[in-house]
N, C-alpha and C positions, 0 to 999 in steps of 0.2 A: 539481430543482436539482442541477447537476453538482458532484460532490465533488472536492476538490483531491487530487492524488496525493501520498502521503506520501513524504518523503525518509528512507530507512532509516538514513542516516549520522548525522543529528542530530535525528531525531524530528520535524522540521518538514516544511514542504511545499516543493515545487519553486518555488512562487511566492515564498515567504519567502526561499529561497536566492538567487533572482534579484535580489530587492531588496537583500539584503546584498552580493551581488557588485557590483551597480551602485554602491552606496555606497562600497565599497572602491576601485573604479576612479575614482570622482569625487574621493575624498580624495587619491588619488595625483596626479590632475590639478591639484587645488588646491595641494597641497604643492609640486609642480614649478613651477607658474605663479608662486607667491609667491617662489620662489628665483630666478625669472627665466629658467628653462629654456625655451628657444624651442620645443622639441618638445612640452612639456607645454602651453604657451600655444597652440600651433597645434592640438593635439588638443582643448583646451578650447573654442577658437573653433569648430572643426568640429562639436563636439557640440551647441553651443547657437546657432550662427549662423542657422539657419533660423527658430527661434523669435524671436530678437531682430530679425532683418531684417524679418520679417513685422510685428512690432510697430512698427518704425521706419517702415514704409510707411504705417501708419495715422496716425502722428503727423507725418509729413513732408508737404511740399507736392508731392513728385514723386520720381522715381527717384534723381536725383543727390543730392537733399537726404536721402533715406532712407539711401543708401550712406554719406554723410558722417556722418550721425547714428549709424549702426551702428558705425563706427570709434570715434567719440567714446564711445559707451556701453561698448564693450569695453575701451577704455583706462581708463575710470573703474572698471569692474568689476575689472580686474587690480590696481588700486591698493587696492581694498577687500577683496580675497579674504582677506587676512590676518586680517580681523576677522569673517569669516563664522562664524555659530553652528555649534557642533559637532553639534547635533541639528537636526531639522526637514528638510523636503524641499528639496533643493538647487534643483530646477527652480522651485519657488514663490518661493524667496528671490531667485534671479537675475531672474525675471520682474518681481517687484515693484521691485527695484533698477533694472532696465532702464527701466521705465516712468518713474520719477522722473528718471533720467539723460536720457531723451528730452525730458522737460519742461525740464530744466536746459539742454539744448542749445538749445532754442527761446528760453528766457529770456536766454541768453548773447548771442543775436543781437538785441540790444535794438532796433535800428533796425527790423528786420523785424517784431518782435513788437508794438511799441507803435504803429508806423504802421498796421499791419494791423488792430490792435484798434480804432482810431478810424475805419477806413474805413466809409463808409455805402454800402449797396447802393442801386442805382438804383430809384426808386419806380415808374417807368413800363416796367419790363421786361414782356414778354408773359407771360400766365398759361398754364402748361402743365398738361395733365391728369395726374392721379395715376398713378403707375406701376402697371401690371398685372403683378405678379410671376409669376402663373400662366402667362403667355405667354412667359416668359424661361427660359433654361437656367440651371443653377446657376452656371456659369462667367460668363454674362452678368450675372447679379445681383451676383456678387462684383465684377466689373469696374465696374459702375455705382455700387455702394455705395462702393468705394474712391475712385473719381474724385470722387464727391460729397463725401466726407469730406476729401479733399485740397484741394477747392475752398474750404473754409471758411477764415476767418482763423485764425491760430495760436491765439488765445485761445479761440475757439469750438471749434476742433478739439481742443484740450487738454481742455476741460470735457466735451465729448461723449464722447471716448475714456475719460476717467477714470470718468465716471459710468455710462454706458450699456454700454460694451463691456468695460472692465476691472473694472467694479463695485467701485471703490475706495470704502471707507466715507467718507461725507460729512465726518465729523469729521477724518479724515486729510487730505482734500482741502483743507479750510479751513485746517488747520494748516500744511501744506506750501506752499500758495499765499499764506498770510497774507491770507486773504480773509474779509470779513464774510459772515455767513449770508444777509443780505438781498441783498447784491451777487451772491453765488453763485446764488441762486434766479433773480434777474432775468437774469443772463448765461446761465444754463443754459436758460431759456425761449427766449431769443433763439437760442441754439445749436441747439435742437431745431427752431425755426421755419426757420432758415437751412438746416439740413441737409435738411429735407423739401423745401424750395424747390429746393435744388441737386440733390437726388435726382430730382425730376421733370424738371429741365432736362437732366441727364445722360442720363436715360432717353429723352427726346425726341431728343437728339443721337445717341444710340446707334441708335435705330430709323431715324432719317433717314439715317445713314451706311450702315446695312444695306440700305436700299432703293436706294441709289445704285449 
């Protein structure tokens, strides 16, 4: 096991110093963003945009929706930075907040959310073979998984993301969505079924396009 190099100035390690240094930088960004300093807000955005945009791609239905969702999430974050806890990991706090702001964005578009939620899939669609992941590159798997996820209705997409990807505790999901446990279990089972179905469809389409 490799030992950490000692920092002679404070008796700690270089790793600990790096953590402290990052925290000081983040605190300055937070303070500046709360004051409305555009430079600090721009730096804050640049620091966390990749993480949040990647998250938004999973919760959105496509690129344009993800970009709009990302803007919404950052605006909400800027409003709440003044209430951020003084201790704890900033990245974890921001990610958790971003998840629920993404859900809020979808809930705000009530027409899209509720109409999509009641949409029934066609019963007579062709059956596709299960995806053979070993035959795909990592990039291809990522593309197929994201396309399948974005193909779900917003309600199923939310539940699948929250439960299986972001691993949010069930109690928190039920509380935030104001959902009964029985409803959650039934909807989640449908979300899993529809995701696997869409995964196989997207895999079929990907392989067909690759052969053309």
